MARRO-354077 format. One line per field, with one value per residue: residue number from 1; residue in three letters; x, y negated, z negated of N, C-alpha, C in turn. Coordinates in steps of 0.001 Angstrom, whole numbers, plus 500000, padded with zeros to 6 digits. Layout:
N
seq NUM|...;
type ALA|...;
nx X|...;
ny Y|...;
nz Z|...;
cax X|...;
cay Y|...;
caz Z|...;
cx X|...;
cy Y|...;
cz Z|...;
***
This chain:
99
seq 1|2|3|4|5|6|7|8|9|10|11|12|13|14|15|16|17|18|19|20|21|22|23|24|25|26|27|28|29|30|31|32|33|34|35|36|37|38|39|40|41|42|43|44|45|46|47|48|49|50|51|52|53|54|55|56|57|58|59|60|61|62|63|64|65|66|67|68|69|70|71|72|73|74|75|76|77|78|79|80|81|82|83|84|85|86|87|88|89|90|91|92|93|94|95|96|97|98|99;
type MET|ASN|ASN|ASP|VAL|LEU|THR|ALA|GLN|THR|GLU|CYS|LEU|ARG|THR|ILE|ASP|GLN|TRP|GLU|GLY|LEU|ILE|LYS|ARG|LEU|LYS|THR|LEU|VAL|HIS|GLU|GLN|GLU|SER|TYR|ALA|PRO|ASP|ALA|PHE|ALA|ALA|SER|VAL|ASP|GLY|LEU|MET|PRO|GLU|ILE|ILE|ARG|ARG|GLY|LYS|GLY|PHE|ILE|SER|TRP|ALA|GLN|ILE|LEU|VAL|GLN|LEU|LYS|SER|ASP|HIS|ASP|GLY|GLU|ARG|ARG|THR|SER|GLN|THR|THR|THR|ASP|VAL|ASP|THR|GLY|GLN|LYS|ALA|ASP|ASN|ALA|ASP|ASP|VAL|ARG;
nx 508707|509770|512540|511588|509320|508114|508755|507627|504836|504883|505423|502981|500982|501694|500873|498531|497870|498745|497094|494891|494775|494421|492622|490904|490938|489936|487176|486664|486651|484817|482121|482236|481866|479893|481221|483287|484145|482526|484868|487287|486466|487186|489483|490867|489702|491322|493636|494480|493650|496062|497454|496632|495608|498301|499326|497159|498034|500120|500198|498890|501167|502578|500873|500561|503501|503628|501529|502798|505113|504615|502977|505199|507187|505431|505176|507550|507495|505940|507017|509394|508531|506889|508080|509244|510722|513506|514152|512148|509735|507705|505865|507395|507861|509250|512150|514266|513998|514491|516343;
ny 494458|494713|496231|496488|496302|498662|500279|500240|500802|502831|504319|503641|505103|507782|507907|507241|509913|511851|511393|511629|514328|515061|514190|515705|518739|518158|517669|520210|521649|520212|521123|523458|524203|525881|528727|528698|528903|526758|525724|526407|525361|522033|522271|522739|520575|518164|518770|517920|515144|513119|512990|512197|509586|508993|508921|507322|504750|504493|503945|501622|500280|500104|499197|496686|495795|495831|493793|491649|491832|491326|488787|487427|487206|486595|483815|482878|483676|481724|479312|478901|479235|476787|473896|470591|467993|466440|463987|463010|463547|464882|468193|470910|473644|476037|477027|476902|474670|472476|469588;
nz 513351|510066|507931|505222|505472|506867|505494|502908|503769|505022|502283|501080|503148|502324|499470|499720|501084|499097|497242|498154|498924|496150|494983|497060|496153|493272|494178|495067|493021|491210|493397|492839|490096|489104|488863|486897|483699|480662|479021|481164|483527|482261|481742|483600|485616|483955|483808|486202|486257|484940|486726|489458|488636|488263|490919|491992|491210|491396|494509|494264|493452|495717|497847|496836|497190|499786|500653|499232|501021|503954|503499|502771|505219|507270|506251|507245|509234|510914|509840|511176|513630|513658|513878|512800|514553|513165|514661|515973|515309|515871|516656|516829|519551|518715|516650|518075|519766|518062|517363;
cax 508400|511013|512613|511004|507460|507653|508740|506050|503735|505479|505091|501293|500176|502505|500704|497311|498193|499184|496041|493511|494819|494132|491024|489926|491409|488765|485972|486460|486013|483153|481819|482560|481868|479076|481617|484112|483374|482875|485992|488305|486119|487658|490877|490928|490090|491771|494969|494300|493235|497456|498313|495590|495714|499282|499222|496427|498774|501629|499469|498494|502288|503271|499976|501140|504566|503409|501065|503770|506141|503770|503016|506455|507595|504351|505002|508857|507837|505311|508072|510534|507638|506366|508796|509183|511943|513333|514345|510660|508547|506509|506452|508316|507144|509961|513153|515297|513759|514350|518081;
cay 494854|494859|497583|496272|496324|499499|501500|499719|501051|504358|504366|503115|506109|508754|507864|507956|511511|512715|511263|512171|515868|515584|514438|517237|519563|517137|517906|521458|521900|519995|522154|525247|524177|527218|529845|528003|528763|525396|525560|526797|523727|521023|522272|521923|518766|517138|519231|517009|513625|512457|512754|511791|508515|508075|508661|505956|503505|504310|503176|500291|499331|499853|497943|494916|495407|495793|492550|490521|491377|490686|487329|486448|487797|486122|482909|483032|483680|480207|478473|479421|479139|475532|472863|469246|467504|465325|462517|462287|463778|465872|469861|471974|475247|477984|476374|476434|473698|471338|468937;
caz 511670|508956|507531|503633|505345|507627|504140|502338|504793|504898|500867|501099|503266|501524|498238|499790|501713|498086|496146|498857|498602|494874|495374|497613|494694|492264|495079|494989|491361|490947|493781|492452|488799|488748|488861|486163|482005|480319|478864|482345|484632|481610|481264|485416|485538|482914|484352|487586|486088|484868|488632|490237|488042|488783|492788|492046|490046|492949|495481|493921|493201|496969|498048|496138|497605|500985|500499|499380|501861|504818|503073|502863|506392|508318|506302|507516|511111|510574|509650|512456|515056|513913|513229|512925|514852|512739|515153|516463|514306|516946|516336|518326|519023|517418|515332|519125|520410|517172|517670;
cx 509499|511019|511762|509398|507469|507902|508113|505048|503515|504666|503093|500515|501006|501619|499173|496913|497938|497857|495025|493696|494537|492845|490209|490111|490127|487512|485489|486439|485163|482005|481236|482616|481234|480241|482759|482846|483737|484824|487632|488094|487080|488328|491425|491060|491001|493234|494962|494370|495073|497828|497428|495781|497129|499689|498678|496950|500387|500923|499428|499795|502744|502378|500243|502274|504306|502536|501719|505104|505672|503550|504183|507105|506574|504650|506610|508808|506780|505989|508997|509424|507553|507002|508673|511101|512172|513684|512943|509362|507373|507073|507043|507650|507741|511441|514278|515372|513495|515719|518561;
cy 494856|495697|497704|497319|497595|500935|501172|500694|502453|505021|504522|504193|507505|508619|508150|509246|512131|512983|512005|513645|516123|515653|515780|518122|519415|517800|518995|522351|521720|520679|523518|525242|525337|528198|529747|528251|527241|525231|525219|525200|522815|521385|522115|520736|517679|517492|518152|515722|512618|512034|512296|509629|507701|507858|507072|504630|503551|503841|502137|499644|499072|499244|496875|494385|494970|493927|491520|490008|490762|489388|486461|485980|486431|484442|482280|483021|482029|479181|478147|478807|477311|474557|471421|469147|466461|463807|462183|462513|464106|467338|470298|473616|476179|476370|476200|475363|472292|471142|469207;
cz 511215|508953|505703|504138|505912|506307|502989|503017|504864|503576|500894|501358|503010|500317|498558|500183|500067|497071|496465|498714|497196|494202|495668|496886|493773|492949|494983|493993|491154|491660|493129|491129|488254|487893|487433|484791|481562|479823|479550|482962|483682|481553|483019|485648|484601|482861|485705|487482|485648|486034|489199|489841|488562|489879|492561|491603|491410|494348|495189|493935|494629|498222|497473|497045|499102|500918|500612|500523|502975|504769|503504|504517|507272|507436|506922|508805|511275|510668|510664|513453|514944|512903|513379|513450|514454|512763|515772|515961|515088|516223|517569|517885|518416|517412|516379|519520|519319|517387|516437;
***
């Protein structure tokens, strides 16, 4: 696996973990909403929303990068594994078989 793919995978997982932590805090607030005054509950939820949105967008960005890198990387692999011998027109198993 190339370093760019590994970095994108790591960042995807990291942003998911951060987002899950925020969602867990939000879930706790919802479960405990009866113990909050309406204004305090609203302020607590509103306070989490910008960071939840930011982390979600961060994950989406990293996921798009990962998808693109995987598409590019897999495309390169297929191209190098199946090439056509220019002399015979036959497909070669890998780039080393091409004359």
